[in-house]
C-alpha positions, 0 to 999 in steps of 0.5 A: 663361843663360850659366854664366860669371861676368857683371855687366851694367852699367846705361846710363845710370845715376848722375849726371843732369843736375840732381844734377850742376847741383845738387853742381856749384852747391855747389861754385861756391858754396864757390868764390865764397864760402868755407866755410862755406856753408848747405845747406837740407837734403840738396843730394841724396840720397846719402851721399857727396856730403853728406859730401864736401861737409860736408868741404870746409866746406858746413853741412846744416841743416833749416830756414832758422832754423839759418842766421846773418841775412845768410848763404848758403844753397843750396836742394837739388835737391829744390824748396822752397815760397815760404814757405822762400824768404819765411822766407830773405828775412825773416832776410836769407839770400843765396839760390842756388836749386839746384832741378831745372828738372824740379822746378821745371816741376811747381812751375809746374804746380801754380801753373796748375793752381791758378789755375784753381781746380782740385783737384790730386792730387799723387802721391808720397811722404808727407814727401819733400822734393819732395812738400813744396815742391810741395805748398807752391806751393798748399797749399789745393789739393793732396791727396797720393795715397801709392798705391792706399790712400785713393783712394775716400776722396779728397774734393774740391770738384767731380769736374770740376775735378780735375787730377794730377800726380806727383814726379819720381822715382817708378816710371813704372809705378807712376804710372800705375797709380795714374793709372788708379785716379784716372781711375775715381774721377774719370773728367773726371781732367785730365792734366799738359801733360806726364809729370812722370817725369823723363828720367833716372828713366825712362831707369834704369828703362828700362835695369834692366828690360832687365837684371832678367829675366837678372840672378840678383842686382841691386845698386843703387848709392844712399842709402835716402833716395833715392826713384829709387834705391829705385824701381830696386831694386822695379822689379829685383825687379818685372821678374824679378830673383831678388834685389836690394838697394840700398847705399851703397858697395861694402863693405855688399856680401855675399858671400853674395848671390853664392852661385850666382849667374853674372849680377850687374846693376848700376845707381845712381841718379840721385845717385851719383857713378860713382867709387862704382859702380866701386869696386863693380865692382872687388869684383866682379871681386875675387870672379870677376864680372871680365867686365862687359857694359854694357847701354845703353837709350838716351844721354843729353846733357841738362845744366842751366845754372847757377842765374841768381842764382850765374852773377850772382855768378860773373861779378861776380867774374869768375870765370866 
């Protein structure tokens, strides 16, 4: 390992297409209707994004009941259940659905499997908004699988009619391990039509896997409630980083972490604006880590169109 201090900067990192679409959706909604605009839950799991939007007149709420009747509400990138759509309709809310299209794909898979009367083993984290929205598509068919514990205790109606799906932001390796354990328990377990782990989650993990074995320290920029950001720290440690920490801002980094360190790996979760990574690189440069090498796992070019209902309203207002 080189004795010269350096930073290995992961690429891709930061905003994915779904997050970019969700944040722009809220910004365009503000332009179209003016403040306040209500957003159910955090639009994406990032403190900086949330506080920046709040300063512009966005009000984040936990449930539709907190939104005044007839007002505009944006649903977050993580997706919502049919019950949430129904409660919004009952309150006469104008809804704009910023659910990531890759999460919507999983919702469609739940509905297809449920239509065939299968029991669906949903691999994910209990309480995560994406899991709640996905499970809500067929609550009588979905059984949550949160890790390997309890797999032996899963009860299904017919062991030959079982399928699995997963939260989009999990660790690829962890999900494959869980599927393997489920398949031992249910040999006829059916697979989804395509892998549910989103491309951005996978790509960021591939990049950090390349960096981790060379790193004395990995710093991941992201919020603690961001599943994909937390996974990047875990993957870093699993693949050989001597230490790894999750921070929201450069100001949270600690001088003592750099003691005896020559190589620092840096990445960011899929809901993190690049400015926060730049702040961290400045902080590191001020401490002798000015040599930055980008480690590119792959290029990303995917973009998603704005939600249909927003495009329609913008067109009507002559703002397209």
